[in-house]
py3Dmol code that shows the C-alpha trace and the ligand (Angstrom):
import py3Dmol

protein = """\
ATOM      1  CA  UNK A   1     -17.191  -0.491  19.762  1.00  0.00           C
ATOM      2  CA  UNK A   2     -18.402   2.452  17.687  1.00  0.00           C
ATOM      3  CA  UNK A   3     -19.143   1.618  14.044  1.00  0.00           C
ATOM      4  CA  UNK A   4     -19.021   4.901  12.124  1.00  0.00           C
ATOM      5  CA  UNK A   5     -19.541   5.682   8.439  1.00  0.00           C
ATOM      6  CA  UNK A   6     -19.724   9.475   8.378  1.00  0.00           C
ATOM      7  CA  UNK A   7     -16.758  11.818   8.516  1.00  0.00           C
ATOM      8  CA  UNK A   8     -18.668  14.041  10.922  1.00  0.00           C
ATOM      9  CA  UNK A   9     -19.298  11.157  13.339  1.00  0.00           C
ATOM     10  CA  UNK A  10     -15.651  10.128  13.125  1.00  0.00           C
ATOM     11  CA  UNK A  11     -14.368  13.633  13.876  1.00  0.00           C
ATOM     12  CA  UNK A  12     -16.726  13.955  16.865  1.00  0.00           C
ATOM     13  CA  UNK A  13     -15.451  10.732  18.454  1.00  0.00           C
ATOM     14  CA  UNK A  14     -11.800  11.567  17.729  1.00  0.00           C
ATOM     15  CA  UNK A  15     -12.208  15.091  19.089  1.00  0.00           C
ATOM     16  CA  UNK A  16     -13.650  13.826  22.396  1.00  0.00           C
ATOM     17  CA  UNK A  17     -10.706  11.452  22.863  1.00  0.00           C
ATOM     18  CA  UNK A  18      -8.161  14.105  21.925  1.00  0.00           C
ATOM     19  CA  UNK A  19      -9.722  16.531  24.402  1.00  0.00           C
ATOM     20  CA  UNK A  20      -9.320  13.891  27.101  1.00  0.00           C
ATOM     21  CA  UNK A  21      -5.612  13.675  26.190  1.00  0.00           C
ATOM     22  CA  UNK A  22      -5.859  10.133  24.833  1.00  0.00           C
ATOM     23  CA  UNK A  23      -3.416   8.770  22.274  1.00  0.00           C
ATOM     24  CA  UNK A  24      -5.028   7.430  19.121  1.00  0.00           C
ATOM     25  CA  UNK A  25      -3.548   4.504  17.212  1.00  0.00           C
ATOM     26  CA  UNK A  26      -4.852   3.779  13.749  1.00  0.00           C
ATOM     27  CA  UNK A  27      -4.874   0.529  11.758  1.00  0.00           C
ATOM     28  CA  UNK A  28      -5.989   1.059   8.151  1.00  0.00           C
ATOM     29  CA  UNK A  29      -7.300  -2.072   6.420  1.00  0.00           C
ATOM     30  CA  UNK A  30      -9.291  -3.151   3.398  1.00  0.00           C
ATOM     31  CA  UNK A  31     -11.314  -5.589   5.502  1.00  0.00           C
ATOM     32  CA  UNK A  32     -11.547  -9.373   4.950  1.00  0.00           C
ATOM     33  CA  UNK A  33      -9.746  -9.505   8.260  1.00  0.00           C
ATOM     34  CA  UNK A  34      -7.678 -12.470   9.383  1.00  0.00           C
ATOM     35  CA  UNK A  35      -5.308 -13.276  12.224  1.00  0.00           C
ATOM     36  CA  UNK A  36      -2.563 -11.158  10.589  1.00  0.00           C
ATOM     37  CA  UNK A  37      -4.723  -8.020  10.886  1.00  0.00           C
ATOM     38  CA  UNK A  38      -5.550  -8.905  14.465  1.00  0.00           C
ATOM     39  CA  UNK A  39      -1.849  -8.915  15.349  1.00  0.00           C
ATOM     40  CA  UNK A  40      -1.735  -5.301  14.064  1.00  0.00           C
ATOM     41  CA  UNK A  41      -4.698  -4.436  16.288  1.00  0.00           C
ATOM     42  CA  UNK A  42      -3.040  -6.054  19.313  1.00  0.00           C
ATOM     43  CA  UNK A  43       0.131  -4.073  18.663  1.00  0.00           C
ATOM     44  CA  UNK A  44      -1.958  -0.904  18.332  1.00  0.00           C
ATOM     45  CA  UNK A  45      -3.520  -1.542  21.731  1.00  0.00           C
ATOM     46  CA  UNK A  46      -0.056  -1.694  23.308  1.00  0.00           C
ATOM     47  CA  UNK A  47       0.878   1.725  21.906  1.00  0.00           C
ATOM     48  CA  UNK A  48      -2.071   3.964  22.690  1.00  0.00           C
ATOM     49  CA  UNK A  49      -5.319   4.585  24.535  1.00  0.00           C
ATOM     50  CA  UNK A  50      -7.759   4.327  21.652  1.00  0.00           C
ATOM     51  CA  UNK A  51      -7.626   2.031  18.641  1.00  0.00           C
ATOM     52  CA  UNK A  52      -9.327   3.052  15.408  1.00  0.00           C
ATOM     53  CA  UNK A  53      -9.525   0.576  12.502  1.00  0.00           C
ATOM     54  CA  UNK A  54     -10.710   1.578   9.050  1.00  0.00           C
ATOM     55  CA  UNK A  55     -12.240  -0.778   6.525  1.00  0.00           C
ATOM     56  CA  UNK A  56     -12.168   0.613   3.032  1.00  0.00           C
ATOM     57  CA  UNK A  57     -11.548  -1.225  -0.234  1.00  0.00           C
ATOM     58  CA  UNK A  58      -9.630   1.548  -1.909  1.00  0.00           C
ATOM     59  CA  UNK A  59     -10.421   1.796  -5.648  1.00  0.00           C
ATOM     60  CA  UNK A  60      -7.401   3.980  -6.453  1.00  0.00           C
ATOM     61  CA  UNK A  61      -4.926   1.196  -5.658  1.00  0.00           C
ATOM     62  CA  UNK A  62      -6.557  -1.225  -8.095  1.00  0.00           C
ATOM     63  CA  UNK A  63      -5.247  -1.250 -11.664  1.00  0.00           C
ATOM     64  CA  UNK A  64      -7.806  -1.372 -14.497  1.00  0.00           C
ATOM     65  CA  UNK A  65      -7.291  -5.149 -14.969  1.00  0.00           C
ATOM     66  CA  UNK A  66      -7.648  -5.930 -11.243  1.00  0.00           C
ATOM     67  CA  UNK A  67     -11.143  -6.758 -10.076  1.00  0.00           C
ATOM     68  CA  UNK A  68     -12.220  -4.293  -7.397  1.00  0.00           C
ATOM     69  CA  UNK A  69     -15.693  -5.815  -7.205  1.00  0.00           C
ATOM     70  CA  UNK A  70     -14.294  -9.297  -6.620  1.00  0.00           C
ATOM     71  CA  UNK A  71     -12.340  -8.154  -3.523  1.00  0.00           C
ATOM     72  CA  UNK A  72     -13.869  -9.957  -0.516  1.00  0.00           C
ATOM     73  CA  UNK A  73     -16.171  -7.838   1.633  1.00  0.00           C
ATOM     74  CA  UNK A  74     -16.959  -9.362   5.025  1.00  0.00           C
ATOM     75  CA  UNK A  75     -17.995  -6.361   7.090  1.00  0.00           C
ATOM     76  CA  UNK A  76     -20.183  -8.170   9.605  1.00  0.00           C
ATOM     77  CA  UNK A  77     -17.535 -10.763  10.471  1.00  0.00           C
ATOM     78  CA  UNK A  78     -14.802  -8.086  10.460  1.00  0.00           C
ATOM     79  CA  UNK A  79     -16.777  -6.008  12.970  1.00  0.00           C
ATOM     80  CA  UNK A  80     -17.272  -9.072  15.165  1.00  0.00           C
ATOM     81  CA  UNK A  81     -13.535  -9.806  15.210  1.00  0.00           C
ATOM     82  CA  UNK A  82     -12.613  -6.188  15.936  1.00  0.00           C
ATOM     83  CA  UNK A  83     -15.127  -5.923  18.754  1.00  0.00           C
ATOM     84  CA  UNK A  84     -13.710  -9.094  20.327  1.00  0.00           C
ATOM     85  CA  UNK A  85     -10.234  -7.481  20.216  1.00  0.00           C
ATOM     86  CA  UNK A  86     -11.492  -4.433  22.108  1.00  0.00           C
ATOM     87  CA  UNK A  87     -11.202  -1.955  19.221  1.00  0.00           C
ATOM     88  CA  UNK A  88     -12.761   1.409  20.110  1.00  0.00           C
ATOM     89  CA  UNK A  89     -13.937   2.507  16.699  1.00  0.00           C
ATOM     90  CA  UNK A  90     -14.291   0.996  13.261  1.00  0.00           C
ATOM     91  CA  UNK A  91     -14.529   3.548  10.481  1.00  0.00           C
ATOM     92  CA  UNK A  92     -16.197   2.347   7.285  1.00  0.00           C
ATOM     93  CA  UNK A  93     -16.329   5.313   4.912  1.00  0.00           C
ATOM     94  CA  UNK A  94     -18.622   5.393   1.941  1.00  0.00           C
ATOM     95  CA  UNK A  95     -16.641   5.253  -1.370  1.00  0.00           C
ATOM     96  CA  UNK A  96     -18.628   8.265  -2.676  1.00  0.00           C
ATOM     97  CA  UNK A  97     -17.506  10.425   0.247  1.00  0.00           C
ATOM     98  CA  UNK A  98     -13.880   9.270  -0.019  1.00  0.00           C
ATOM     99  CA  UNK A  99     -13.690  10.099  -3.723  1.00  0.00           C
ATOM    100  CA  UNK A 100     -16.490  12.403  -4.792  1.00  0.00           C
ATOM    101  CA  UNK A 101     -17.143  13.235  -8.445  1.00  0.00           C
ATOM    102  CA  UNK A 102     -14.931  16.354  -8.236  1.00  0.00           C
ATOM    103  CA  UNK A 103     -11.893  14.529  -6.813  1.00  0.00           C
ATOM    104  CA  UNK A 104      -8.819  15.629  -8.789  1.00  0.00           C
ATOM    105  CA  UNK A 105      -5.815  15.313  -6.471  1.00  0.00           C
ATOM    106  CA  UNK A 106      -3.159  12.647  -6.523  1.00  0.00           C
ATOM    107  CA  UNK A 107      -0.219  11.785  -4.282  1.00  0.00           C
ATOM    108  CA  UNK A 108       2.909  10.333  -5.871  1.00  0.00           C
ATOM    109  CA  UNK A 109       5.789   8.858  -3.902  1.00  0.00           C
ATOM    110  CA  UNK A 110       9.184   8.289  -5.532  1.00  0.00           C
ATOM    111  CA  UNK A 111      12.328   6.648  -4.127  1.00  0.00           C
ATOM    112  CA  UNK A 112      11.359   3.577  -2.144  1.00  0.00           C
ATOM    113  CA  UNK A 113       8.053   3.334  -4.010  1.00  0.00           C
ATOM    114  CA  UNK A 114       9.826   2.845  -7.343  1.00  0.00           C
ATOM    115  CA  UNK A 115      10.767  -0.601  -8.667  1.00  0.00           C
ATOM    116  CA  UNK A 116       9.851  -3.999  -7.146  1.00  0.00           C
ATOM    117  CA  UNK A 117       6.026  -3.833  -6.877  1.00  0.00           C
ATOM    118  CA  UNK A 118       5.629  -0.814  -9.169  1.00  0.00           C
ATOM    119  CA  UNK A 119       7.411  -2.702 -11.966  1.00  0.00           C
ATOM    120  CA  UNK A 120       4.280  -4.880 -11.979  1.00  0.00           C
ATOM    121  CA  UNK A 121       1.617  -2.550 -10.520  1.00  0.00           C
ATOM    122  CA  UNK A 122       2.741   0.925 -11.646  1.00  0.00           C
ATOM    123  CA  UNK A 123       0.051   3.009  -9.893  1.00  0.00           C
ATOM    124  CA  UNK A 124      -0.374   0.888  -6.782  1.00  0.00           C
ATOM    125  CA  UNK A 125       1.577   3.021  -4.302  1.00  0.00           C
ATOM    126  CA  UNK A 126       0.108   6.274  -5.635  1.00  0.00           C
ATOM    127  CA  UNK A 127      -3.304   4.864  -4.760  1.00  0.00           C
ATOM    128  CA  UNK A 128      -2.114   3.700  -1.349  1.00  0.00           C
ATOM    129  CA  UNK A 129      -0.429   7.053  -0.623  1.00  0.00           C
ATOM    130  CA  UNK A 130      -3.574   8.933  -1.613  1.00  0.00           C
ATOM    131  CA  UNK A 131      -5.937   6.916   0.554  1.00  0.00           C
ATOM    132  CA  UNK A 132      -3.560   6.871   3.517  1.00  0.00           C
ATOM    133  CA  UNK A 133      -3.198  10.670   3.286  1.00  0.00           C
ATOM    134  CA  UNK A 134      -6.975  11.053   3.246  1.00  0.00           C
ATOM    135  CA  UNK A 135      -7.504   8.595   6.093  1.00  0.00           C
ATOM    136  CA  UNK A 136      -4.782  10.239   8.196  1.00  0.00           C
ATOM    137  CA  UNK A 137      -6.410  13.642   7.631  1.00  0.00           C
ATOM    138  CA  UNK A 138      -9.719  12.268   8.807  1.00  0.00           C
ATOM    139  CA  UNK A 139      -8.539  10.148  11.734  1.00  0.00           C
ATOM    140  CA  UNK A 140      -5.577  12.379  12.743  1.00  0.00           C
ATOM    141  CA  UNK A 141      -3.851   9.506  14.542  1.00  0.00           C
ATOM    142  CA  UNK A 142      -0.848   9.859  16.823  1.00  0.00           C
ATOM    143  CA  UNK A 143       0.420   6.528  15.534  1.00  0.00           C
ATOM    144  CA  UNK A 144      -0.457   4.131  12.741  1.00  0.00           C
ATOM    145  CA  UNK A 145       0.394   0.466  12.318  1.00  0.00           C
ATOM    146  CA  UNK A 146       1.360  -1.140   8.998  1.00  0.00           C
ATOM    147  CA  UNK A 147       2.454  -4.747   8.553  1.00  0.00           C
ATOM    148  CA  UNK A 148       5.969  -5.637   7.437  1.00  0.00           C
ATOM    149  CA  UNK A 149       4.353  -8.225   5.164  1.00  0.00           C
ATOM    150  CA  UNK A 150       3.847  -5.387   2.652  1.00  0.00           C
ATOM    151  CA  UNK A 151       7.387  -4.208   3.226  1.00  0.00           C
ATOM    152  CA  UNK A 152       7.619  -1.753   0.331  1.00  0.00           C
ATOM    153  CA  UNK A 153       4.261  -0.281   1.297  1.00  0.00           C
ATOM    154  CA  UNK A 154       5.539   0.283   4.845  1.00  0.00           C
ATOM    155  CA  UNK A 155       8.678   2.004   3.478  1.00  0.00           C
ATOM    156  CA  UNK A 156       6.492   4.116   1.163  1.00  0.00           C
ATOM    157  CA  UNK A 157       4.261   5.255   4.031  1.00  0.00           C
ATOM    158  CA  UNK A 158       7.303   6.157   6.145  1.00  0.00           C
ATOM    159  CA  UNK A 159       8.589   8.286   3.230  1.00  0.00           C
ATOM    160  CA  UNK A 160       5.164   9.891   2.697  1.00  0.00           C
ATOM    161  CA  UNK A 161       4.773  10.856   6.338  1.00  0.00           C
ATOM    162  CA  UNK A 162       8.266  12.305   6.559  1.00  0.00           C
ATOM    163  CA  UNK A 163       8.095  14.197   3.269  1.00  0.00           C
ATOM    164  CA  UNK A 164       4.653  15.707   3.911  1.00  0.00           C
ATOM    165  CA  UNK A 165       5.316  16.486   7.608  1.00  0.00           C
ATOM    166  CA  UNK A 166       2.454  14.350   8.819  1.00  0.00           C
ATOM    167  CA  UNK A 167       2.431  14.229  12.627  1.00  0.00           C
ATOM    168  CA  UNK A 168       1.803  10.481  12.774  1.00  0.00           C
ATOM    169  CA  UNK A 169       4.375   7.966  13.973  1.00  0.00           C
ATOM    170  CA  UNK A 170       4.521   4.888  11.770  1.00  0.00           C
ATOM    171  CA  UNK A 171       4.995   1.551  13.495  1.00  0.00           C
ATOM    172  CA  UNK A 172       5.878  -1.582  11.529  1.00  0.00           C
ATOM    173  CA  UNK A 173       4.361  -4.851  12.749  1.00  0.00           C
ATOM    174  CA  UNK A 174       6.277  -8.140  12.321  1.00  0.00           C
ATOM    175  CA  UNK A 175       4.881 -10.601   9.792  1.00  0.00           C
ATOM    176  CA  UNK A 176       2.384 -13.076  11.229  1.00  0.00           C
ATOM    177  CA  UNK A 177       2.949 -16.563   9.767  1.00  0.00           C
ATOM    178  CA  UNK A 178       1.165 -19.886  10.011  1.00  0.00           C
ATOM    179  CA  UNK A 179       2.942 -22.873  11.585  1.00  0.00           C
ATOM    180  CA  UNK A 180       4.548 -23.679   8.195  1.00  0.00           C
ATOM    181  CA  UNK A 181       5.910 -20.165   7.702  1.00  0.00           C
ATOM    182  CA  UNK A 182       3.342 -18.887   5.208  1.00  0.00           C
ATOM    183  CA  UNK A 183       2.667 -15.194   5.783  1.00  0.00           C
ATOM    184  CA  UNK A 184      -0.979 -14.657   6.711  1.00  0.00           C
ATOM    185  CA  UNK A 185      -2.886 -12.897   3.940  1.00  0.00           C
ATOM    186  CA  UNK A 186      -6.478 -12.519   2.726  1.00  0.00           C
ATOM    187  CA  UNK A 187      -5.332 -14.326  -0.425  1.00  0.00           C
ATOM    188  CA  UNK A 188      -4.548 -17.549   1.487  1.00  0.00           C
ATOM    189  CA  UNK A 189      -8.292 -18.178   1.652  1.00  0.00           C
ATOM    190  CA  UNK A 190      -8.238 -18.861  -2.108  1.00  0.00           C
ATOM    191  CA  UNK A 191      -5.852 -21.833  -1.850  1.00  0.00           C
ATOM    192  CA  UNK A 192      -6.798 -25.459  -2.331  1.00  0.00           C
ATOM    193  CA  UNK A 193      -4.705 -28.125  -0.567  1.00  0.00           C
ATOM    194  CA  UNK A 194      -2.066 -28.410  -3.322  1.00  0.00           C
ATOM    195  CA  UNK A 195      -1.785 -24.645  -3.734  1.00  0.00           C
ATOM    196  CA  UNK A 196      -1.395 -24.164   0.004  1.00  0.00           C
ATOM    197  CA  UNK A 197       1.379 -26.776   0.218  1.00  0.00           C
ATOM    198  CA  UNK A 198       3.255 -24.991  -2.563  1.00  0.00           C
ATOM    199  CA  UNK A 199       2.688 -21.551  -1.037  1.00  0.00           C
ATOM    200  CA  UNK A 200       4.196 -22.805   2.214  1.00  0.00           C
ATOM    201  CA  UNK A 201       7.488 -23.569   0.436  1.00  0.00           C
ATOM    202  CA  UNK A 202       8.197 -19.885  -0.102  1.00  0.00           C
ATOM    203  CA  UNK A 203       9.394 -19.229   3.433  1.00  0.00           C
ATOM    204  CA  UNK A 204      12.040 -21.982   3.305  1.00  0.00           C
ATOM    205  CA  UNK A 205      13.309 -20.686  -0.051  1.00  0.00           C
ATOM    206  CA  UNK A 206      13.650 -17.144   1.327  1.00  0.00           C
ATOM    207  CA  UNK A 207      15.465 -18.503   4.393  1.00  0.00           C
ATOM    208  CA  UNK A 208      17.875 -20.425   2.131  1.00  0.00           C
ATOM    209  CA  UNK A 209      18.532 -17.256   0.137  1.00  0.00           C
ATOM    210  CA  UNK A 210      19.253 -15.317   3.355  1.00  0.00           C
ATOM    211  CA  UNK A 211      21.570 -18.087   4.578  1.00  0.00           C
ATOM    212  CA  UNK A 212      23.439 -18.168   1.241  1.00  0.00           C
ATOM    213  CA  UNK A 213      24.056 -14.425   1.514  1.00  0.00           C
ATOM    214  CA  UNK A 214      25.248 -14.780   5.081  1.00  0.00           C
ATOM    215  CA  UNK A 215      27.613 -17.534   3.899  1.00  0.00           C
ATOM    216  CA  UNK A 216      29.214 -15.005   1.569  1.00  0.00           C
ATOM    217  CA  UNK A 217      27.403 -15.610  -1.714  1.00  0.00           C
ATOM    218  CA  UNK A 218      26.922 -12.735  -4.150  1.00  0.00           C
ATOM    219  CA  UNK A 219      23.345 -11.339  -4.193  1.00  0.00           C
ATOM    220  CA  UNK A 220      22.833 -12.392  -7.807  1.00  0.00           C
ATOM    221  CA  UNK A 221      23.924 -15.978  -7.120  1.00  0.00           C
ATOM    222  CA  UNK A 222      21.683 -16.265  -4.046  1.00  0.00           C
ATOM    223  CA  UNK A 223      18.629 -14.677  -5.706  1.00  0.00           C
ATOM    224  CA  UNK A 224      19.081 -16.679  -8.925  1.00  0.00           C
ATOM    225  CA  UNK A 225      19.165 -19.854  -6.828  1.00  0.00           C
ATOM    226  CA  UNK A 226      15.977 -18.758  -5.021  1.00  0.00           C
ATOM    227  CA  UNK A 227      14.194 -18.049  -8.334  1.00  0.00           C
ATOM    228  CA  UNK A 228      15.289 -21.449  -9.678  1.00  0.00           C
ATOM    229  CA  UNK A 229      14.099 -23.138  -6.460  1.00  0.00           C
ATOM    230  CA  UNK A 230      10.671 -21.486  -6.733  1.00  0.00           C
ATOM    231  CA  UNK A 231      10.263 -22.577 -10.353  1.00  0.00           C
ATOM    232  CA  UNK A 232      11.525 -26.088  -9.569  1.00  0.00           C
ATOM    233  CA  UNK A 233       9.021 -26.329  -6.700  1.00  0.00           C
ATOM    234  CA  UNK A 234       6.200 -25.566  -9.131  1.00  0.00           C
ATOM    235  CA  UNK A 235       5.709 -21.789  -9.051  1.00  0.00           C
ATOM    236  CA  UNK A 236       4.501 -20.676 -12.468  1.00  0.00           C
ATOM    237  CA  UNK A 237       6.547 -17.450 -12.567  1.00  0.00           C
ATOM    238  CA  UNK A 238       8.639 -15.213 -10.364  1.00  0.00           C
ATOM    239  CA  UNK A 239       8.205 -11.432 -10.607  1.00  0.00           C
ATOM    240  CA  UNK A 240      11.231 -10.738  -8.445  1.00  0.00           C
ATOM    241  CA  UNK A 241      13.557 -12.032  -5.772  1.00  0.00           C
ATOM    242  CA  UNK A 242      15.678  -9.100  -4.634  1.00  0.00           C
ATOM    243  CA  UNK A 243      17.910  -8.294  -1.699  1.00  0.00           C
ATOM    244  CA  UNK A 244      17.753  -4.656  -0.637  1.00  0.00           C
ATOM    245  CA  UNK A 245      18.824  -2.356   2.196  1.00  0.00           C
ATOM    246  CA  UNK A 246      16.096  -2.480   4.840  1.00  0.00           C
ATOM    247  CA  UNK A 247      15.252   1.254   4.965  1.00  0.00           C
ATOM    248  CA  UNK A 248      16.204   2.803   1.627  1.00  0.00           C
ATOM    249  CA  UNK A 249      15.380  -0.350  -0.369  1.00  0.00           C
ATOM    250  CA  UNK A 250      18.443   0.357  -2.493  1.00  0.00           C
ATOM    251  CA  UNK A 251      20.485  -2.494  -3.978  1.00  0.00           C
ATOM    252  CA  UNK A 252      23.396  -3.666  -1.842  1.00  0.00           C
ATOM    253  CA  UNK A 253      26.607  -1.869  -2.651  1.00  0.00           C
ATOM    254  CA  UNK A 254      29.135  -4.277  -4.147  1.00  0.00           C
ATOM    255  CA  UNK A 255      26.533  -7.051  -4.294  1.00  0.00           C
ATOM    256  CA  UNK A 256      27.485  -8.620  -0.958  1.00  0.00           C
ATOM    257  CA  UNK A 257      25.913  -8.480   2.470  1.00  0.00           C
ATOM    258  CA  UNK A 258      27.454  -5.648   4.487  1.00  0.00           C
ATOM    259  CA  UNK A 259      24.828  -5.253   7.219  1.00  0.00           C
ATOM    260  CA  UNK A 260      21.102  -5.860   7.662  1.00  0.00           C
ATOM    261  CA  UNK A 261      19.177  -6.478   4.448  1.00  0.00           C
ATOM    262  CA  UNK A 262      15.817  -7.719   3.286  1.00  0.00           C
ATOM    263  CA  UNK A 263      14.972 -10.465   0.817  1.00  0.00           C
ATOM    264  CA  UNK A 264      11.835  -9.380  -1.080  1.00  0.00           C
ATOM    265  CA  UNK A 265       9.853 -11.800  -3.220  1.00  0.00           C
ATOM    266  CA  UNK A 266       6.811 -11.750  -5.492  1.00  0.00           C
ATOM    267  CA  UNK A 267       5.898 -15.015  -7.198  1.00  0.00           C
ATOM    268  CA  UNK A 268       2.896 -16.689  -8.748  1.00  0.00           C
ATOM    269  CA  UNK A 269       1.767 -19.839  -7.005  1.00  0.00           C
ATOM    270  CA  UNK A 270      -0.462 -22.136  -9.122  1.00  0.00           C
ATOM    271  CA  UNK A 271      -3.775 -22.941  -7.508  1.00  0.00           C
ATOM    272  CA  UNK A 272      -6.291 -25.069  -9.350  1.00  0.00           C
ATOM    273  CA  UNK A 273      -6.820 -23.532 -12.777  1.00  0.00           C
ATOM    274  CA  UNK A 274      -5.426 -20.110 -11.807  1.00  0.00           C
ATOM    275  CA  UNK A 275      -2.632 -18.811  -9.592  1.00  0.00           C
ATOM    276  CA  UNK A 276      -2.190 -16.589  -6.551  1.00  0.00           C
ATOM    277  CA  UNK A 277       0.446 -13.850  -6.544  1.00  0.00           C
ATOM    278  CA  UNK A 278       2.316 -14.085  -3.250  1.00  0.00           C
ATOM    279  CA  UNK A 279       4.467 -11.320  -1.864  1.00  0.00           C
ATOM    280  CA  UNK A 280       6.670 -11.879   1.122  1.00  0.00           C
ATOM    281  CA  UNK A 281       9.976 -10.790   2.616  1.00  0.00           C
ATOM    282  CA  UNK A 282      12.584 -11.962   5.078  1.00  0.00           C
ATOM    283  CA  UNK A 283      15.122 -10.139   7.225  1.00  0.00           C
ATOM    284  CA  UNK A 284      18.786 -11.024   6.664  1.00  0.00           C
TER     285      UNK A 284
END
"""
ligand_1 = """\
10
LIG
O -2.386 -2.790 3.170
C -3.577 -2.523 2.931
O -4.488 -3.245 3.354
C -3.913 -1.295 2.103
O -2.955 -1.078 1.118
C -4.128 -0.036 2.958
C -2.867 0.374 3.682
C -5.235 -0.283 3.960
C -4.535 1.125 2.064
O -5.722 0.871 1.386
"""
view = py3Dmol.view(width=600, height=400)
view.addModel(protein, "pdb")
view.setStyle({"model": 0}, {"cartoon": {"style": "trace"}})
view.addModel(ligand_1, "xyz")
view.setStyle({"model": 1}, {"stick": {}})
view.zoomTo()
view.show()
């Protein structure tokens, strides 16, 4: 596995593969890799000839109050895991070369990127869209894999690619869950035993909400019940429980299920003296 930090080195490797007619599949990450990321890598391997993974903790998607420095950095272990999966290249750009002192360009996505997460993290998807645009320009992948766990992010990237005519096919990867239904996430590492048990209740509550909708309940009734169930279980607060159309992320017309939909949740799960903000979603 090549481990490359320079843009020049990256372009050289990509160019050689392109010249040989090989299809390049890209998996962007912020590192601190876990089994969920590895499922993205395995999916990438199925789709192309060469798999490129980036590790970059992107400062532009952190809000001023969020601690960029505290984000886990486990490069050595990440590289070991990626090598074991047969990844061809791991790209670890230097933050100074990604955003040099003259950087003055932003990327803003509307539509699907508005509401839900941006009600709580207003600049998050602008930061994601910017870094993904830059990484796509550097890697020039034929395909890129994003997890459905960050469902609104996936929808935002699909919009970005279509609107800016980027020649990269976006592939969504199903959510990897533990045996109790908790979506795998770097944040799960922070949980103590009690926190983990509470976090694992989220999946059942989303399933109940989906079942209530399928049984003919109004969206508001089903989502209110889900919010109440989360709070009753011990969650400290619920940012949102929403049911949206799976592609446009618009609210359901008439307030009742009329085809496929997605339950989207963000809630704060107490853990010791603090709490962990969980986001998850479930197909209806
Ligand atoms: O989902 C993530 O890990 C990040 O938002 C991404 C897509 C790698 C951009 O920094």
